C-alpha positions in Angstrom: -219.1 -54.5 -54.5 -215.5 -53.9 -53.0 -215.4 -50.5 -51.2 -211.9 -48.7 -51.2 -210.5 -48.6 -47.5 -210.8 -52.2 -46.9 -207.9 -54.6 -47.0 -207.3 -58.4 -47.1 -204.5 -60.4 -46.9 -203.7 -63.8 -47.5 -200.0 -65.1 -46.6 -198.4 -68.9 -46.0 -197.5 -69.1 -42.4 -194.1 -69.7 -41.8 -192.8 -73.2 -40.8 -192.3 -74.9 -43.8 -188.6 -75.3 -44.2 -188.3 -76.1 -47.7 -190.6 -73.2 -48.8 -192.9 -75.7 -50.8 -196.3 -74.6 -51.3 -199.0 -76.5 -49.6 -202.6 -76.4 -50.9 -204.1 -78.0 -47.6 -201.6 -75.7 -45.3 -202.7 -73.0 -43.0 -202.2 -69.8 -44.1 -202.4 -66.1 -42.4 -205.5 -64.3 -43.4 -205.6 -60.5 -42.0 -208.4 -57.9 -42.9 -208.8 -54.5 -41.7 -211.4 -52.1 -42.5 -213.2 -49.2 -40.2 -217.0 -50.6 -41.0 -215.7 -53.9 -39.5 -214.6 -52.4 -36.1 -216.2 -54.5 -33.4 -217.8 -56.9 -35.4 -217.1 -60.9 -35.3 -215.5 -61.8 -38.6 -216.0 -64.7 -40.6 -214.1 -65.7 -43.9 -215.5 -68.0 -46.6 -214.1 -70.3 -49.3 -216.5 -69.8 -52.4 -216.8 -71.8 -55.4 -218.1 -69.7 -58.7 -219.2 -66.9 -56.5 -222.3 -68.4 -54.9 -221.3 -71.9 -53.5 -220.0 -72.1 -50.0 -217.5 -74.8 -49.8 -216.4 -74.1 -46.0 -216.1 -71.0 -43.3 -213.8 -70.2 -40.4 -213.5 -67.8 -38.0 -211.7 -64.9 -37.4 -212.8 -63.6 -34.6 -213.8 -59.7 -33.2 -212.3 -57.0 -35.4 -210.6 -54.2 -33.2 -211.4 -50.7 -32.6 -209.7 -49.9 -36.5 -211.0 -53.1 -37.7 -208.3 -55.2 -37.9 -208.4 -58.8 -37.4 -206.3 -61.7 -38.2 -206.1 -65.6 -37.9 -204.7 -69.0 -39.3 -206.9 -70.9 -41.3 -206.7 -73.4 -44.0 -208.6 -71.5 -46.8 -208.5 -74.0 -49.7 -211.1 -76.3 -50.0 -210.8 -79.9 -47.9 -212.8 -81.8 -49.7 -214.9 -81.7 -53.1 -214.7 -78.6 -55.0 -211.4 -78.8 -56.6 -209.3 -75.7 -56.0 -209.7 -74.1 -59.3 -209.7 -70.5 -60.8 -213.2 -69.6 -59.6 -212.3 -70.6 -55.6 -212.1 -67.5 -53.8 -212.1 -66.3 -50.0 -214.5 -64.2 -48.9 -214.4 -62.1 -45.5 -217.3 -60.4 -44.3 -219.1 -59.5 -40.5 -221.5 -62.1 -39.6 -221.8 -65.8 -40.0 -223.9 -65.6 -43.1 -222.2 -64.9 -46.2 -223.2 -61.7 -48.0 -221.0 -61.2 -51.0 -222.2 -57.6 -51.6 -220.9 -56.5 -48.3 -217.3 -59.0 -48.5 -213.8 -58.5 -49.4 -212.3 -61.2 -51.6 -209.3 -62.7 -52.3 -208.4 -65.4 -55.0 -205.8 -67.7 -54.1 
């Protein structure tokens, strides 16, 4: 369930002179939401809704629930980057789909 008032944006990091897409490159992950305030946020690369292929730490959100980092959000090995691979962000190191915000790439 995604509640209004949350935001998750994934954008490619500058520095690629050709502007070409690199599936294994780092991207900027930005998340905001008042309920994330002062909590440690983690991102999860998930395939098929449940299988976690990877995890990365976004850090501690500020008072407004804003946090950002640069990370590889595509599966590094195994799983493939098909249309069912999504990036979820939630508070805490354990994947909790019910309380996460998601983005597909």
